[in-house]
Every structure is written in C-alpha cells, then in structure tokens.
C-alpha positions in Angstrom: 91.8 102.5 128.8 89.5 99.6 127.2 87.6 102.1 125.3 90.4 103.3 123.0 91.5 99.5 122.5 88.0 98.5 121.4 87.6 101.5 119.0 90.9 100.8 117.4 90.3 97.2 117.2 86.8 97.9 115.7 88.2 100.0 112.9 91.5 98.8 112.1 90.1 95.6 110.3 89.9 97.1 106.8 93.6 97.7 106.7 94.1 94.1 106.1 91.4 93.6 103.8 92.7 91.7 100.7 93.8 93.7 97.7 92.2 92.4 94.4 95.0 93.3 92.2 97.6 95.8 91.7 97.2 98.4 88.9 99.9 100.5 87.0 99.0 103.9 86.1 100.7 105.8 83.2 100.5 109.6 82.9 100.7 112.0 80.0 99.4 115.7 79.7 98.6 117.9 76.7 98.5 121.6 76.0 99.9 123.0 79.4 99.7 126.8 79.3 103.0 128.6 79.9 103.0 130.5 83.1 106.2 132.4 81.9 105.8 133.6 78.4 109.4 133.3 78.0 109.9 129.6 78.8 107.9 126.4 79.0 107.0 124.8 82.2 108.8 122.2 84.1 105.9 119.8 84.8 105.3 117.2 87.6 102.3 115.3 88.6 101.5 114.4 92.1 99.0 111.5 92.9 97.0 111.8 95.9 94.3 109.4 97.5 91.5 110.3 99.6 90.9 108.6 102.8 88.3 109.9 105.4 87.8 113.1 103.5 91.7 113.9 103.4 93.9 114.0 100.5 97.4 112.1 101.1 100.2 112.1 98.6 100.7 108.6 97.3 103.6 109.3 94.8 104.9 111.7 92.1 106.3 111.7 88.6 109.7 113.0 87.7 110.1 116.7 86.7 110.3 117.2 82.9 112.1 120.4 81.9 110.7 122.6 79.2 107.7 120.6 78.1 104.0 121.7 77.3 102.9 118.0 76.5 105.0 115.7 78.9 104.7 112.0 78.7 106.1 110.7 82.1 108.3 107.6 82.5 107.4 107.3 86.2 104.8 104.6 86.7 102.3 104.7 89.6 101.7 101.3 91.1 98.5 101.3 93.3 96.4 98.6 94.9 92.8 98.1 93.6 90.0 97.1 95.8 86.7 96.3 94.0 84.8 96.9 97.2 86.1 100.4 97.8 85.4 103.8 96.1 89.1 104.9 95.8 89.2 108.5 95.0 92.2 109.9 93.2 93.4 113.3 92.5 96.2 114.0 89.8 97.8 117.6 90.6 100.0 119.2 87.9 102.6 121.5 89.1 105.3 123.6 87.4 108.5 123.0 89.4 110.9 125.9 89.3 114.5 125.1 88.1 116.9 124.1 90.8 114.0 123.3 93.3 112.1 120.0 93.3 109.8 120.8 96.2 106.1 121.8 95.8 106.3 124.8 98.1 107.6 127.2 95.6 105.8 125.4 92.5 103.0 126.9 90.5 99.8 124.9 90.5 98.6 124.1 86.8 95.7 122.2 87.4 94.2 119.2 88.9 91.8 116.1 87.8 89.8 114.2 90.3 88.4 110.6 89.4 88.1 107.3 90.8 90.6 104.3 90.3 87.4 102.3 89.1 86.7 104.9 86.3 90.1 104.4 85.0 90.3 100.8 85.3 87.0 100.4 83.6 88.0 102.7 80.8 91.5 101.6 80.4 92.2 105.1 79.2 90.8 108.2 80.8 91.1 111.6 79.4 89.9 114.8 81.2 90.5 118.5 81.5 92.7 119.8 84.2 90.8 122.2 86.4 92.4 125.2 87.8 91.6 127.2 90.9 87.7 127.7 91.2 87.1 124.5 89.1 87.6 126.4 85.7 88.8 124.2 82.9 91.9 125.4 81.0 93.1 124.1 77.6 95.5 121.6 79.1 94.4 117.9 79.7 95.8 114.6 81.4 95.5 111.1 80.2 95.9 108.4 82.6 96.2 104.7 81.3 95.5 101.8 83.6 97.1 98.3 83.2 96.7 95.5 85.5 99.9 94.1 86.9 100.4 90.4 86.1 101.6 87.8 88.4 105.3 88.2 87.3 106.8 90.6 89.9 110.5 90.1 88.8 112.6 93.0 87.6 115.3 93.1 85.0 118.3 95.4 85.4 119.4 96.9 82.0 122.4 99.0 81.2 123.2 100.6 77.8 125.9 102.6 76.3 126.5 104.1 72.9 129.2 105.0 70.3 129.7 107.4 67.6 126.4 108.9 67.7 125.6 111.7 65.3 126.6 115.2 66.6 123.5 117.4 66.3 124.9 120.5 68.0 127.0 123.5 66.4 129.4 124.5 69.2 129.5 121.2 71.3 128.7 117.4 71.1 125.2 116.0 71.3 123.6 115.6 74.7 122.0 112.0 74.2 119.4 110.2 76.1 117.6 106.8 75.2 113.9 106.2 75.5 112.6 102.5 75.6 109.0 101.9 74.3 106.8 98.8 74.6 104.7 98.0 71.5 101.5 96.9 72.5 98.9 94.4 70.8 96.9 97.3 69.2 100.2 99.1 67.7 100.2 101.8 70.4 103.6 102.4 72.3 104.0 102.6 76.0 107.0 104.6 77.4 109.0 102.0 79.7 112.0 104.0 80.6 113.7 107.3 79.8 117.4 107.5 80.6 119.2 110.5 82.1 120.9 112.8 79.7 124.7 112.4 79.3 126.0 116.1 78.5 128.3 116.8 75.6 129.1 113.2 74.6 128.8 111.0 71.3 129.7 107.7 73.3 127.6 107.9 76.4 127.2 105.3 79.1 123.9 105.5 80.6 123.3 104.5 84.2 121.8 100.9 84.7 118.1 101.0 85.7 115.6 98.4 87.0 112.2 97.7 85.5 109.6 95.0 86.1 109.2 92.5 83.3 105.5 93.4 83.4 106.1 97.0 82.6 108.9 95.8 80.0 107.1 93.5 77.9 103.9 92.4 79.7 105.5 89.1 80.5 105.6 88.4 76.6 109.4 87.8 76.0 108.9 88.3 72.2 107.1 91.4 72.5 108.7 94.2 70.1 110.6 96.9 72.0 111.3 100.2 70.1 114.3 102.2 71.4 115.0 105.7 70.3 117.9 108.1 70.9 117.5 111.8 71.2 119.8 114.9 71.5 118.5 116.8 74.5 117.8 120.7 74.0 117.0 122.9 77.0 113.9 124.2 74.9 112.3 120.8 75.0 112.6 120.4 71.1 114.9 117.4 71.2 116.6 116.4 68.0 116.0 112.6 66.8 119.2 110.9 66.4 117.9 107.3 65.5 116.1 104.4 66.7 116.2 100.2 66.6 114.0 97.4 67.7 114.7 94.5 69.9 113.1 92.0 72.3 113.5 91.2 75.8 114.2 87.7 74.6 117.0 88.8 72.4 118.7 90.8 75.1 118.5 87.8 77.6 119.7 85.3 75.1 122.9 87.5 74.5 123.5 87.8 78.2 123.1 83.9 78.7 125.4 83.2 75.8 128.0 85.8 77.2 127.9 87.7 73.9 127.8 91.6 73.5 124.7 92.6 71.6 124.5 96.0 69.6 122.2 97.7 67.3 122.6 100.1 64.5 120.9 103.3 65.4 119.0 104.3 62.2 117.6 107.7 61.1 115.0 106.6 58.6 115.1 110.0 56.9 118.9 109.9 56.4 118.6 106.2 55.2 116.3 107.2 52.4 118.0 110.4 51.4 121.7 109.4 51.8 123.3 106.9 49.4 126.2 105.9 51.7 124.4 106.2 54.9 125.1 103.3 57.4 123.9 104.5 60.7 123.8 107.4 63.2 125.9 105.4 65.8 125.6 102.1 67.5 124.0 101.2 70.8 125.3 98.5 73.0 123.9 96.4 75.9 126.3 96.2 78.7 124.1 93.9 80.8 120.8 92.3 81.3 120.1 90.7 84.7 116.9 89.2 86.1 116.4 90.5 89.8 113.9 88.3 91.8 111.7 90.6 93.8 110.4 89.6 97.1 107.5 91.0 98.9 106.8 92.3 102.4 104.9 88.9 103.1 107.8 87.0 101.8 110.0 88.6 104.5 107.4 88.5 107.4 106.5 84.7 106.6 110.3 84.1 106.4 110.5 85.1 110.1 111.4 88.8 109.8 110.3 90.7 112.9 109.2 94.2 113.2 111.0 95.7 116.2 108.8 98.6 117.4 110.3 101.5 119.5 108.2 104.6 120.8 109.7 107.8 121.9 107.5 110.3 123.6 108.0 114.3 123.9 108.1 115.5 127.4 109.0 119.0 126.8 107.4 121.7 128.8 105.5 123.3 125.7 103.0 120.1 126.2 101.8 121.9 129.4 101.6 120.7 133.0 99.9 117.1 133.0 97.8 118.0 136.1 96.2 120.7 133.9 93.3 119.7 131.7 94.4 121.8 128.9 97.9 119.8 128.8 98.6 117.5 125.9 99.6 115.0 128.5 96.5 115.2 130.7 95.3 111.8 131.6 91.4 111.9 131.4 89.6 109.1 133.0 87.4 108.5 129.9 89.0 110.3 127.1 92.5 109.2 125.9 94.8 112.0 125.0 96.4 112.5 121.7 99.6 110.9 122.6 97.8 107.6 123.6 95.5 107.7 120.6 98.4 107.9 118.2 100.5 105.3 120.1 97.5 102.9 120.4 96.6 103.2 116.7 100.1 102.7 115.2 101.1 100.3 118.0 98.1 98.0 117.5 99.3 97.4 113.9 103.0 96.9 114.5 102.6 94.5 117.5 101.2 91.8 115.2 104.7 91.6 113.5 106.7 91.3 116.7 106.5 87.8 118.3 107.5 88.6 121.8 105.3 91.9 122.1 108.1 93.6 124.2 108.5 97.2 123.1 111.1 99.7 124.3 109.7 102.9 125.3 111.6 106.1 125.8 111.0 109.8 126.7 113.1 113.1 125.7 112.9 116.7 126.8 112.4 116.1 130.6 114.3 116.3 134.0 114.2 112.7 135.3 114.9 111.4 138.8 117.0 110.9 140.9 119.3 113.9 140.0 116.8 115.7 137.7 119.1 116.3 134.9 117.6 116.8 131.3 117.6 113.4 129.0 116.7 113.0 125.5 116.7 109.2 125.6 115.4 108.0 129.0 113.5 104.6 129.5 109.9 105.6 130.3 109.8 102.5 132.9 113.1 104.0 134.2 114.9 100.8 133.9 118.0 101.7 131.5 119.0 98.1 131.4 115.6 96.9 130.2 113.5 99.7 128.7 110.9 97.2 127.2 107.3 97.2 128.2 105.0 94.3 127.8 102.7 95.0 124.8 101.2 98.3 123.7 99.2 98.2 127.0 102.5 98.1 129.0 103.8 101.2 127.1 100.4 103.0 128.2 100.9 101.9 131.8 104.7 103.0 131.7 103.7 106.3 130.2 101.0 107.0 132.8 103.2 106.1 135.7 106.0 108.2 134.6 104.1 111.4 134.1 104.1 112.4 138.0 107.7 111.4 138.5 109.4 113.7 135.8 109.5 117.3 135.3 108.8 118.6 131.7 111.5 120.6 130.3 113.2 120.9 127.0 114.7 121.5 124.3 113.1 119.3 121.7 115.9 117.0 120.5 115.2 113.8 118.7 118.6 113.1 117.0 119.7 111.1 120.2 116.7 108.6 120.3 117.2 107.9 116.4 120.7 107.3 117.2 119.9 104.9 119.8 117.7 102.8 117.7 120.0 103.1 114.8 122.7 101.6 116.9 120.4 98.3 117.4 119.8 98.4 113.6 123.3 98.6 112.8 124.0 95.4 114.7 121.2 93.6 112.7 122.6 95.0 109.5 125.8 93.1 109.9 124.0 89.8 110.2 123.2 90.3 106.5 120.0 88.4 107.3 116.4 89.5 107.1 115.4 88.8 110.7 114.8 92.2 112.4 113.4 95.5 111.0 113.4 98.6 113.3 110.4 101.0 113.3 110.7 104.1 115.6 107.5 106.1 116.4 108.4 109.5 117.7 105.4 111.5 119.2 106.1 115.2 119.6 104.1 118.5 120.2 106.5 120.8 118.3 109.0 121.5 115.8 112.5 120.0 116.7 115.3 122.2 118.0 118.2 119.9 116.8 117.3 119.8 113.0 120.9 119.7 111.7 121.7 116.7 114.0 118.2 115.0 113.1 119.1 115.4 109.4 122.4 113.7 110.0 120.8 110.9 112.0 118.4 110.2 109.5 120.8 110.1 106.5 122.9 107.7 108.6 119.8 105.5 109.4 118.7 105.3 105.7 121.5 102.8 105.3 120.3 100.5 108.0 116.9 98.2 108.3 115.1 101.0 110.0 112.1 103.4 109.4 111.1 106.7 111.4 107.4 107.6 111.8 106.9 111.0 113.6 103.5 112.1 114.6 102.9 115.6 115.3 100.6 116.1 118.4 98.8 119.3 119.1 98.0 122.4 117.1 101.6 123.7 116.6 102.6 124.8 113.0 104.6 121.7 111.8 105.5 123.3 108.4 109.3 123.0 109.1 108.9 119.4 110.0 107.9 118.4 106.5 111.6 118.7 105.6 112.3 115.6 107.2 109.7 113.7 105.2 111.5 113.1 101.8 108.4 113.6 99.9 109.0 117.2 99.0 112.6 116.8 97.9 115.6 114.7 99.0 116.6 115.1 102.5 120.3 115.8 103.0 122.7 116.0 105.8 124.3 119.4 106.8 127.2 118.2 104.8 125.1 117.7 101.7 124.9 114.0 101.7 121.6 112.8 100.6 119.4 109.9 102.2 120.0 106.5 100.6 116.1 106.0 100.7 113.2 107.8 102.1 112.6 106.4 105.5 110.7 109.2 107.4 107.0 109.6 107.3 105.6 112.6 109.0 101.9 113.2 109.8 100.3 116.2 112.0 97.7 114.1 114.2 95.2 117.1 113.8 94.6 115.8 110.3 93.0 112.8 111.8 91.3 114.3 114.8 87.9 113.3 113.7 88.9 110.3 111.8 89.1 106.7 113.1 92.5 105.5 114.7 92.6 103.1 111.3 92.9 106.2 109.2 96.0 107.3 111.1 97.6 104.0 111.1 96.8 103.6 107.5 98.5 106.8 106.7 101.6 106.4 108.8 102.3 102.9 108.0 101.5 102.9 104.2 104.9 103.2 103.3 106.6 100.7 105.8 106.1 97.6 103.7 107.7 99.1 100.8 110.5 100.5 102.8 111.3 97.0 104.3 111.1 95.5 100.7 113.5 98.4 99.4 116.1 97.8 102.1 116.3 94.1 101.8 116.1 93.8 98.0 118.7 96.6 97.6 121.0 94.7 99.7 120.5 91.4 97.9 119.1 89.9 101.1 116.6 87.2 100.5 113.9 86.2 102.8 114.5 82.9 104.9 112.3 80.2 103.7 109.8 78.9 106.5 111.9 76.0 107.4 115.1 77.8 107.5 113.2 80.2 110.1 111.7 77.4 112.2 115.1 75.8 112.6 116.8 79.0 113.7 114.6 79.9 116.2 115.4 79.5 119.8 112.6 78.3 122.3 112.4 78.9 125.9 112.0 75.8 127.9 
C-alpha cells in the first residue's frame, strides 16, 4: 500500500500552506428581474470556490424576501492566499417562500472572478450572467475588506419603546439595521435584526458581530442605526434613526447604566412643531466575547479522536470479484482505501496516540453470522482501535474474507456509538477531545429517520460527521444530511444545534488528488471545533496547563 501513502503525502502539503490573511466579502445586487410578474424575487447568494476544476459551496447569504436590489447582511469570510489563483463563483437564486433549499429555487444568474481581482479593486461590480452566459440587467457588487488582527466579538442586544405606528390595521413590524460609517463617508451594513411582528415595543434577539466588522477596530467610529417597519412587498417604511459609537455603548455597559437613544425621523422633525421622536431604542447589553481559534485549542492540547466506519453491505459486490468496490487490487487501492487514507492522513496529525477505532456495518459477522451495524473491524469489541491509518488499512483487508456482505445500510448505530464517547467528554467541560466520525458508504442509507435523530443529538456534542459516498450510486437523497441545503431536523421537528455533517461523493474526486478530497471534507472541521467550544464558553487550556495535566507512561 506504499504507493497511496506516497501519493497522499506528496499532494497533501499545500493544505497546510500559510494563509496570508483573512478577507471579508460583502455582497449586494441591483436590478434583479422578476421571475414572477406578481411578486418580487426572494434572493439568496451562494458563494462557491473552485478546487481542481470542481465548484464547491463555501457559504451562502440569508434570504431577503421581496427585493430586487438586496443588500445582504451576511459577510463571507475567506482565506486569501497570494500565491494561489482562487476562483470564486457567486450564484444568485430566487428561494421560494417556505423553502430555504436550492433544489426548488430559480437560478437568476452568476458571476465568476478571482479573489485577487476583488482584493485589488476593493469593490468589484459585474453583470450577472444567466444560462448560456447571456448578460441580463442585474448586477452584483462584491466589496472586500482585510480582517484586522482583532478577532474578538461583541454581543449586542437592543429593544425599543413606543415606536411610530405605520400600519392602518395593525401595529408596525419593526426591524433594526446597524451601519458602520467608513472613512470615505460610505456606509457598510453590519447587522440586520429579525422583524418583530405587530409590536411597537419590540425586543430583538441578541447577536454577535466581530469588532472588525462593527467598527474596523476604531472604537470612536460612527455607527448609524435605522429602524424600519417591514412590509411584505419589500417597500419598508422608515421609522427613524440615531447615531452612536462602540465606545459609547461599551462605556455605558461598564458603568452599569442603561443607554437609550431617541429614534428621529428628520422629515417629521422639520415639519412638525411639537415633534419629539418616533420612539426610543435601548441597549440591553454589550459584552465582549473573546474568540479563540482552532490552533488555540489544538495548541492547548485538544486531541482529535478519529473514528472510521466502513459499509459492508451486499450492494458493494463480492470482494473476490474485480468489479466489487471492496476488491483488493495488488497495485491500485480501491475507493474505500483512497478515501480512508486521504482523510486519515490529515486527522492523525492531531491525535497523539495515533490509535483509531474502526467499525463496520451491514455485514454478517463471525462466529454466529448475525447482522451487525457497529462491529469492530479487528473483531476485538473490547479494543476496536488500530495502530495508525496503516493499522486501519490492514484490519480492513484482514476482515474482508471473514465476513459476509449483507444489509441494510444503517448508520444511526455507529453515530450513536461515537456520540456516547463524545457525551462523556462533554461533561468534563474542557477542550481536550473532539470526535470526528468518517463514514464510508456505497449507497443511500435505509434508516434516514433514525440517522436524522442521531445527528440532531450529536450536534450538541463535541463531534463532527464526515460521510464519503463511494461508487456511482445516486446520492441525491444523502444531501439532506448536509445542512448546507436548509436546516436538518429530526423526525419530531427538532433542528440541529449546529451543522456537523459534511457529505461528499467520491466520484467528484475520482480524477483529483487525495489532497482535493481531504481539503473538501475537512474544510469545515476547524470552524465546527471552534463553534462548539466558543458556544459552550469553553476556553482552550494554555500550554502549561496542558503539559501539567498529561499523564506519561513509565
């Protein structure tokens, strides 16, 4: 098997190449044509990045209802590599009401460029091209800003009292927008709150925003805040505005005072003699949140516990047959081995003991040949760990002649098994172990309801799930598990707490290097690790704490 190791090692190096800087991208569109003559579109922009000729979704904006010229509050954060040509694709979709997925959305146009083009121009405006590369009347504007060294976040919470009533038959439906006033006098949208329906004294949900986004690290920078009455046709009514600074908000919080601003409508102020205000807006709290990076946790001693689960169902074909997905060729590793090594080679660097549990599912196993969905590949149920990725490879090869491929394709039991270990780690309230489960499967699973339930439960734990689809099956139904196309919910309707699943079909990488597959399936893991621990308020251990807490074998 040395050849696959050599090819993996030779091509994985670029993944750890140093990122020059992080860049924030803001997106706005103009002149979107209505697909439906009776209503305006509900636009959403999807950002894709090219790797080895394939486009992969990186992130997407929120959906703005009834808008032909949306300004999105979602900010894309991307790594900028000076030495790489980073090709980006911005796709505009009309998301039908009640459905946040792309499957039933209307494609409205796309723009392709490089990150270097955006960074060099700071503000790039181009036409959105429709199918067949025909230019329509709509355009997209992408603005780039380098992220400063200050990665701290601030949590803000606002409410209002006695806002003007703009509706005839009900009360106003207010939302708040915060803009940063830039050095050149332009304004950048920092945050748009949710709309509170039918309420003149709304309490908006608290939100987090980086200090860089809020004020570019300048605590005295002017912030302009506007309050609107939402209308379903997109023509929102202006209620009023006020100005403040981060310094003013922080000082009020530190002194324990509640700060409030009069919400002023300048037109009313000029016309009405007795006009006082259009309501008041209060700051409920302003709190600095120290954000830690993936490397902060890793350097503080957090270990990545990597577990492998392999599909041994009959649909793979008899391993003795050269057409089987499990066929062991003397010179050419099968897809299971390619995927295992590509991902495992990355993960093993973050696990000090290099011992990896490996499980199989969907096979009849000795000695009684009953079907199992979570058996140890080395047949040692007391100790399913294998020494290094090479140990997993050997256990897999040794196991094949001893089992009978069967079915069905159930993965909920193996997710629950790893979740049980992650649950024990969660109770320590320390950042010492994070679990990654790699599932390699050749077909659509048969226990979708149980799997959704298991993933929703696991989303509360220090755990991520990577699923690689092996072979040429139609994996369309598996995309539901990857929260990229809307929010995954359990059969009871409970949503995932955070997106922990990444699904990738191996056939997309058949002609690419192992590095391309590894980069795609592991791209979200660092953020998932950080999101979990930061949300729990768990700080990384410092190096000295980690060294003193380690137990060394004699």
